[in-house]
VEXVEXKE-623851 format. One line per 3 residues: number of its first residue (from 1); their letters; for each residue x, y, z of N, C-alpha, C. Coordinates in steps of 0.2 Angstrom, whole numbers, plus 5000, padded with zeros to 4 digits. Example, Ala and Ser with C-alpha at 12.3 -4.5 7.8 and 13.67 -1.06 7.14 Angstrom:
VEXVEXKE-623851
1 = AS = 5066/4972/5039/5062/4978/5039/5066/4984/5039; 5064/4989/5035/5068/4995/5036/5064/5000/5039
//
This chain:
VEXVEXKE-623851
1 = MRY = 5066/4946/4986/5064/4944/4994/5060/4942/4991; 5054/4936/4995/5049/4931/4996/5048/4933/5005; 5041/4933/5005/5038/4933/5011/5034/4932/5012
4 = SFN = 5030/4925/5014/5025/4920/5017/5021/4924/5021; 5012/4927/5021/5008/4927/5028/5005/4926/5029; 5006/4923/5034/5002/4918/5042/4997/4923/5047
7 = ANQ = 4994/4928/5045/4990/4933/5051/4990/4927/5059; 4992/4922/5060/4996/4921/5067/5001/4924/5071; 5006/4921/5065/5009/4927/5066/5012/4932/5067
10 = APA = 5006/4936/5064/5009/4942/5061/5010/4949/5068; 5014/4949/5070/5016/4954/5076/5014/4961/5075; 5010/4961/5081/5002/4964/5081/5006/4974/5079
13 = ATG = 5014/4976/5079/5017/4982/5076/5014/4982/5071; 5014/4977/5065/5011/4977/5060/5008/4980/5056; 5007/4983/5049/5000/4989/5047/4999/4979/5043
16 = MAA = 4989/4982/5046/4986/4979/5039/4982/4983/5038; 4976/4981/5036/4971/4982/5031/4965/4982/5035; 4960/4988/5031/4953/4987/5040/4950/4988/5029
19 = EAG = 4944/4987/5037/4937/4985/5027/4932/4991/5030; 4932/4995/5022/4927/5003/5021/4924/5001/5025; 4921/5008/5027/4916/5012/5032/4919/5010/5039
22 = ETL = 4923/5007/5043/4924/5005/5048/4929/5010/5052; 4930/5015/5056/4931/5022/5055/4938/5019/5061; 4935/5014/5066/4944/5012/5071/4942/5015/5074
25 = GRS = 4937/5020/5077/4936/5024/5086/4943/5032/5083; 4943/5033/5075/4946/5038/5072/4943/5041/5067; 4948/5049/5064/4943/5046/5057/4945/5046/5055
28 = RHH = 4943/5046/5049/4946/5038/5042/4950/5043/5037; 4948/5052/5037/4955/5058/5033/4960/5058/5037; 4959/5061/5041/4964/5061/5044/4966/5058/5052
31 = GRG = 4973/5060/5053/4973/5058/5061/4977/5048/5063; 4978/5045/5067/4981/5039/5068/4976/5033/5071; 4976/5040/5079/4974/5035/5080/4973/5030/5083
34 = DLA = 4971/5022/5084/4971/5020/5090/4973/5012/5084; 4981/5015/5081/4985/5007/5075/4984/4998/5077; 4983/5000/5085/4982/4993/5086/4975/4987/5085
37 = SAR = 4972/4996/5089/4964/4991/5088/4963/4990/5078; 4964/4995/5074/4964/4996/5066/4968/4988/5063; 4971/4987/5065/4977/4980/5064/4974/4974/5064
40 = ALA = 4974/4977/5070/4969/4966/5073/4963/4966/5071; 4959/4974/5069/4954/4971/5066/4955/4969/5056; 4959/4969/5054/4961/4970/5049/4964/4963/5049
43 = QSH = 4964/4959/5049/4967/4953/5055/4962/4948/5048; 4957/4955/5045/4950/4947/5045/4948/4947/5041; 4949/4954/5036/4950/4952/5031/4952/4952/5028
46 = ANS = 4947/4949/5020/4950/4942/5015/4956/4945/5015; 4956/4951/5012/4963/4952/5007/4965/4953/5011; 4968/4952/5017/4974/4958/5020/4980/4953/5019
49 = AFG = 4983/4956/5019/4995/4952/5019/4996/4958/5025; 5002/4950/5024/5010/4957/5028/5015/4955/5024; 5019/4959/5021/5023/4958/5016/5030/4955/5022
52 = GDT = 5030/4957/5029/5036/4954/5033/5038/4959/5035; 5045/4961/5041/5047/4963/5041/5050/4967/5037; 5052/4976/5035/5058/4976/5031/5058/4984/5034
55 = TNS = 5066/4985/5031/5069/4991/5031/5066/4996/5028; 5063/4992/5018/5062/4997/5014/5057/5005/5020; 5061/5010/5017/5062/5014/5020/5053/5018/5016
58 = LVS = 5051/5016/5011/5044/5018/5007/5040/5013/5010; 5041/5006/5012/5035/5001/5014/5034/5004/5022; 5041/5008/5023/5037/5006/5033/5033/5012/5034
61 = EAR = 5037/5018/5028/5033/5025/5031/5025/5023/5029; 5026/5020/5021/5018/5020/5020/5013/5016/5023; 5015/5011/5026/5012/5008/5034/5013/5010/5040
64 = KYI = 5013/5018/5038/5011/5023/5048/5007/5024/5045; 5002/5021/5038/4996/5026/5037/4989/5021/5035; 4991/5015/5038/4987/5009/5038/4981/5013/5043
67 = GTN = 4974/5008/5038/4970/5012/5041/4967/5018/5042; 4970/5021/5037/4968/5033/5038/4968/5034/5030; 4966/5041/5029/4966/5039/5023/4971/5049/5025
70 = PTG = 4978/5049/5023/4981/5057/5023/4983/5060/5022; 4977/5060/5013/4978/5064/5012/4971/5067/5009; 4966/5068/5015/4963/5069/5016/4957/5074/5010
73 = RGS = 4958/5067/5004/4955/5069/4997/4949/5064/4999; 4940/5064/4996/4937/5060/4995/4937/5054/4992; 4941/5055/4986/4940/5050/4979/4949/5053/4977
76 = LWC = 4949/5047/4973/4954/5043/4968/4961/5045/4973; 4961/5044/4976/4966/5048/4981/4974/5042/4983; 4973/5037/4980/4980/5032/4978/4987/5036/4974
79 = GAF = 4986/5039/4970/4990/5040/4967/4994/5048/4974; 4987/5051/4975/4991/5056/4980/4994/5052/4984; 4992/5047/4989/4993/5047/4991/5005/5043/4992
82 = MDL = 5003/5040/4987/5011/5040/4985/5013/5046/4983; 5009/5050/4977/5018/5055/4979/5018/5057/4987; 5016/5055/4993/5013/5058/4999/5020/5054/5003
85 = ILK = 5019/5047/5002/5025/5043/5004/5031/5045/4999; 5030/5046/4992/5038/5047/4993/5043/5053/4994; 5038/5059/4995/5041/5068/4996/5046/5066/5000
88 = RTG = 5039/5062/5008/5043/5058/5016/5048/5055/5015; 5050/5053/5009/5054/5049/5010/5062/5051/5005; 5059/5057/5005/5065/5059/5003/5064/5061/4995
91 = HTG = 5062/5058/4993/5060/5057/4983/5056/5063/4979; 5057/5061/4974/5056/5068/4968/5047/5063/4971; 5040/5069/4971/5033/5067/4971/5036/5065/4963
94 = GGN = 5030/5059/4960/5025/5056/4955/5019/5058/4955; 5019/5065/4956/5012/5066/4953/5005/5064/4955; 5001/5063/4955/4993/5062/4959/4988/5057/4956
97 = LAK = 4993/5055/4947/4986/5050/4943/4990/5043/4945; 4987/5037/4948/4989/5030/4946/4995/5033/4942; 4990/5034/4936/4994/5028/4928/5000/5032/4926
100 = AYA = 5003/5039/4927/5010/5043/4927/5016/5037/4931; 5013/5033/4936/5016/5032/4941/5025/5024/4935; 5021/5025/4931/5022/5018/4924/5027/5024/4924
103 = SYG = 5028/5028/4920/5032/5031/4917/5040/5034/4923; 5036/5034/4927/5040/5036/4936/5047/5031/4932; 5053/5034/4938/5057/5029/4940/5062/5024/4935
106 = TRV = 5062/5019/4938/5069/5015/4933/5062/5008/4932; 5061/5005/4928/5055/5002/4927/5060/4991/4928; 5055/4989/4931/5059/4984/4934/5053/4976/4934
109 = SGP = 5057/4972/4929/5056/4967/4927/5050/4964/4932; 5052/4962/4938/5044/4959/4942/5042/4963/4950; 5038/4961/4953/5038/4963/4958/5046/4963/4964
112 = QVG = 5048/4971/4969/5053/4971/4973/5050/4974/4981; 5050/4970/4986/5052/4974/4992/5055/4983/4990; 5049/4988/4988/5049/4996/4987/5048/4995/4981
115 = AIA = 5047/4991/4977/5045/4999/4970/5037/4999/4970; 5038/5001/4968/5029/5006/4962/5023/4998/4960; 5021/4998/4962/5015/4992/4960/5009/4998/4954
118 = VMG = 5010/4999/4951/5005/5000/4945/4999/4995/4940; 4995/4996/4942/4988/4995/4939/4983/4997/4935; 4978/4993/4932/4976/4997/4925/4968/4995/4928
121 = RRG = 4962/4998/4930/4955/4995/4935/4952/5000/4930; 4944/4998/4931/4938/5000/4926/4939/5008/4927; 4937/5015/4926/4941/5019/4925/4946/5021/4925
124 = GGH = 4951/5018/4926/4959/5019/4928/4963/5019/4931; 4964/5020/4935/4974/5015/4937/4972/5015/4945; 4976/5008/4948/4978/5010/4956/4989/5010/4957
127 = VGV = 4985/5012/4963/4998/5011/4961/4998/5009/4969; 5002/5006/4970/5006/5007/4978/5012/5005/4980; 5013/5003/4984/5021/5000/4986/5020/4995/4985
130 = VSG = 5023/4988/4982/5025/4984/4984/5032/4984/4992; 5027/4978/4995/5027/4978/5005/5031/4966/5004; 5029/4964/4998/5032/4957/4998/5028/4952/4993
133 = VDP = 5031/4948/4991/5026/4944/4989/5024/4936/4990; 5017/4935/4989/5015/4930/4991/5018/4923/4988; 5014/4917/4994/5017/4909/4988/5016/4909/4985
136 = NGN = 5013/4909/4979/5011/4910/4972/5012/4917/4971; 5015/4919/4971/5020/4923/4969/5018/4930/4964; 5009/4933/4968/5007/4937/4968/5008/4946/4973
139 = PIV = 5011/4951/4972/5010/4954/4975/5009/4957/4981; 5009/4958/4988/5008/4963/4996/5011/4968/4993; 5003/4970/4993/5005/4980/4990/5003/4985/4997
142 = VSG = 5003/4988/5000/5005/4995/5001/4999/5002/4998; 4992/5000/4997/4989/5007/4995/4986/5012/4995; 4985/5016/4996/4978/5022/4997/4975/5019/4991
145 = NHN = 4968/5023/4995/4958/5021/4992/4961/5015/4993; 4961/5012/4994/4959/5001/4993/4954/5003/5001; 4949/5002/5000/4942/5000/5001/4941/5009/5005
148 = HTV = 4941/5010/5002/4944/5022/5009/4947/5019/5014; 4954/5017/5012/4957/5016/5016/4964/5016/5013; 4970/5017/5017/4975/5011/5017/4977/5006/5022
151 = AES = 4978/5001/5016/4978/4995/5016/4983/4990/5014; 4985/4984/5017/4990/4984/5011/4988/4975/5013; 4987/4974/5006/4984/4967/5003/4988/4968/4998
154 = VYP = 4986/4960/4996/4986/4953/4991/4986/4957/4982; 4989/4955/4978/4986/4960/4972/4986/4957/4968; 4984/4952/4963/4985/4946/4958/4990/4948/4955
157 = AGR = 4998/4946/4951/5000/4946/4950/4998/4948/4939; 4993/4946/4938/4989/4948/4930/4984/4956/4932; 4988/4959/4935/4984/4965/4937/4988/4970/4935
160 = ISA = 4996/4968/4936/5001/4977/4938/5000/4977/4930; 5003/4983/4927/5005/4984/4922/5013/4984/4921; 5014/4988/4930/5021/4987/4928/5023/4991/4934
163 = YVL = 5030/4987/4936/5034/4989/4942/5042/4994/4943; 5040/4999/4943/5046/5002/4946/5049/5007/4952; 5055/5005/4952/5061/5009/4955/5060/5018/4955
166 = PGG = 5059/5019/4960/5060/5026/4961/5066/5031/4958; 5064/5037/4961/5075/5036/4956/5076/5045/4964; 5080/5048/4964/5079/5054/4965/5073/5057/4969
//
């Protein structure tokens, strides 16, 4: 499933990323506060994207936390966020380590809405759920600890080391 992003067409109720350091009138670590303000502000974020409307439970659940940190952790929390989303949608959790998700579930060859994208980075990894694919084939991913918040952003396809579909 492919989606293109046009900020002018994104409905106000969609999840968008927020810049680091912007509290948007609520705690960055707890609570949901004014999500409409977070989403409106996020449209100006250079790497923000909206993967499109979906009925996928992982994407829908992850988008509920855009602009927040529901884990309460101060650092290295993308894996903890993915674990929280998996458990809240009835799946077995995958733990707190991003790289561990490469061997979680069933591996698939490319980005699919609802697949978990596992990425490498200096000093560790990053993980999130695919919400769409941009016109250039790059995945749009909702992830925790993106600029210290949950955000939905485009990632370069070459950065993804694995895509996996969650199991039971």
